[in-house]
N, C-alpha and C positions, 0 to 999 in steps of 0.2 A: 459253164456247167460246174455246180458246187459239189465238194465234198463234206460229208456230215460224220464227224466222230460216232456221234451217237442217235438213233432215233427211238423213242419211246412209244408205243401206243396201250396207254393206261398208265400212265406215270402216276398216280394217286397224287400225295402231299409231298414227291420230290425225295422225302427223308431217307428211303431206301435205297436211292440211286443217286445220293448227293456226291458219295467217293468214286461213283462210275462217272459220273461227270466231271468231277475235279480232274481226273486223270485224263480227259479231253478238252483241256483249257486252251491248247490253240486250235481247235477246230469247232466248229458249229453244231449246236446241240437243239434236236427239236423233241420238244415233248408234246404229246396228245394226252387231255383229260377233259372230259365232260361234265363232271358233276361240280357243282358251283363252289361249294365247302371247301373240296379239295383243292382247287384252283386257287383258292387264297392263301390254302396252306402252300402251295407249289411257290406261289411269288413269293411269301414271306421266308421259305426254308431256302429259298436260290435268289435272294434279293442280291447278294453279292457276287453272283456271276453273271459276267457281261457275255458271254458266249450262247446264252439260251434263249432258243425261242418257245413261247407257249401257244398252242391252238388249242382253243376251246371248242372242240368238236369231236366227234367219233368217226372210227372208220369201219367201213362195210363194204359189201361188193355192189352198192349202189349209191347215187348220190342224189339224197333225199332228206326231207326235214323228218324225223322220227319220233317216236314215243320212247322214252329211255326211263328205267325203272332205278330208285337208289334208296339209301335206307336214310330216314329223316336224323339231324344230327341231336334232334332233342331225345331221339330213341337210343340213344349209344349209349348212354348211361345205364340204363335198364338192362340191356343187351350183354353190356359189360364183356365185349369181344373187342379188341384192337383191329380185327382186318375188318369190323361191319360197313366202315366207311369205304371200302376196296370192292364191294361185290355188286356194282352197279351191271345193270343188264339193258338189254331191249327186250327181254322175256322176264316178265314179273314173275312167273313161276319159278325159275331160276332162285330167287332171291328166297321165296318161300320155301324150297325146298330144304334151304340149309336148317329148316326148325330143328331144335332137338330140345331134350331136356335145359341143356346149359345156354341155348340160344334160342329162347322163345320167342321167335320173332313171327307178328301177326300183319295182316291188312295193313292197319292204319299205323304201321312203321314205316310204309312206302311212301314215298313222293314219286310223281310223274310228272317229267318234264319233256319239252319239245325239245329237240337238238339238232343241228345240223349234222348229217354224214355224210363224207366223201368217199370217192375210191380210194384207194394208195395212189394209184398214177396220178390222181388229181393232187393229191398231196407232191407226189414227184414233181409235176410239171409246175406248181406253184412255187416251190424253193428250187427249181432247176437242178434237182440232185442227180447226179451221175453216179455217186459213190457213197456207201453207207460203211463204216467199219464194223458198227455192230448195231442189230435191229433187235429190240427185246419187245414181244409183244403179250401182254397179262390182261384180256379182257374177258374174262370170265364166260368164255365158252363161243365167242365170236373169232376164234382165232382161225379155224377151218375156212372160213368164207373170205377173211382176209389173205390168208396164205395161197389160196387157191387161186385169187384174183392178180396176184403179183404176176407181173412180166419179167420174169429172171433174165431175160433177154435185153432188156432194155436199160437195166439198172445193175450195177455191181455191188452186191453185200457180203461183206467176207464173212460176218458170224450172225447166226439169228437164233435167240432165246426165246422160245414160246412155250407157254404153258398147256400143257396137252391133256389134264385130267378130266376137262370136261368136253372132249371133242365130240363124243357121240351121245351127250346128255348129261345131266348131273352125276359128277364123278364115275362116268362111262367113258372107256374107249374101245375102238374098234374099228370099223372100214372106213370111216373119215380119217382116222389117226393114219392108218395103212396108206391109204391114198395120199395123203400129203408127204408121207416118208418117201414114196416111189417118186413124186414130182420133185422133191428136193436132191434124190438120188439121180434122177434124170438130168438135174442142173447141176451136177458134181460136186455135191453136199455130203459129206459123211456126218450122220446124225447120233447122237448117244444120250441116255438120261442122265441129266445132273443131279437127280432126285426124283421122288414119288409124283412131283408136280410138274418139272420143267424139263424140255429138251434143249440141247444144245446142238446145231446144224454149222458147220464149219467147210467153206466154200475150199476145194483141193485147188 
C-alpha cells in the first residue's frame, strides 16, 4: 500500500500548488484535472518534478463517461478573468451563473467534452493508496458528492482542504455543507474556515 504526500482533485495548471508539491518532494503526488488546456499547462509547469502523477479524468460519485463543460481558451482574452479556465463543471449552468458586467460569459464561450469520471475509491484502488497527508478538492460544486462518497474507514487522510462556497448551488451553502461537516466530525476531523471559499479539516 502506498503513501501519498498530496492528492489534488481539480489541479488546474498546477501553478497555484507548485510550492505545495515541492514540499512533498519525497512522497508521491497525484493530480486530477480534466480540461485539456489545463492539462497542457499542468505538464509544462511541473515538468521538472519527478514525483507527480497526472490523471486526465474527473471524480464524482459514479464511474461513467460524463458531459463536462469548460470555457474555451479563445474566450479568455475577451472575458479578462484569470480564473476563467478554472470553473469547469458537469453543470453548464454553473458556468453561466458566473455572468456579470465584468464577466460577460455567453453560451458560445462554453465547450462540452466527454470525460471519464470515476469514484474516489476507484482512484484509491488504482494507486493502492493507504494514506494521504493532504487532500485538496476544488471542483466547482462537486465537492459534496466526492466527500460524501469517501470511505474514511478504509483510508487515512490527515488533512482535507475543500472549497465550500458552491455546496448548495452557485455561491450557496446550507444543508449539504452541514451534512459533510457532520460526517467529518463523526470521522474525527475538526473543521475550520480558511477563508470565504475554503475549509480545512484536520484528523485528530
